[in-house]
N, C-alpha and C positions, 0 to 999 in steps of 0.2 A: 504494500500500500504506500502511496506517496501522499504526503501531507504538505500543504502549502502554508508558509508563514504569512503573517499579516501583510508583508511587503510583496507577496506573490512569489517569492523564491521558495524552493523546496527545502523541507526539513531533512537533514542528513539521516539516512536510515539507522545509523548507530546512535542518534540523538545528539542534542546540542545543549549547551548552557544558555538559557534564555530567561529573560524576566517573565515572571508569571503574571499575565494580564488577564483581563476579562476574555480576550480572544482565545487564550490557551485554556482557560476554564471551560469555555463553551466547547472547544475541541475535545477536552477530557470528558465532559458530560455526554458528548455524542459518541464516545468510544474510539475516537480517532487517534488519541495519544494517551500516554500514561505519564503523569507528572511525578517525578521522584527526586529525592534530594541528591545533590552532587556527591559523587564518591569522594571520600577523604583523600587528600593528596598524600602520597607517600613521602615521608621525610627521609632524606639520605644523610647518613652519618659517615664521615670519613675517618674512622678511628684507625690508628696505626699508620697513617700516611705522614710523611715528613713534609 
């Protein structure tokens, strides 16, 4: 399924970070998209490097 964003461009199939607006709430209510929290960014620790 392809879903258009409010600006008429296509939403990436893997999803995108977007502001949740009334437009996206309507798409969610219609079953076109699933709104989920962003995955937590992995923090990198460089232990042991000089």
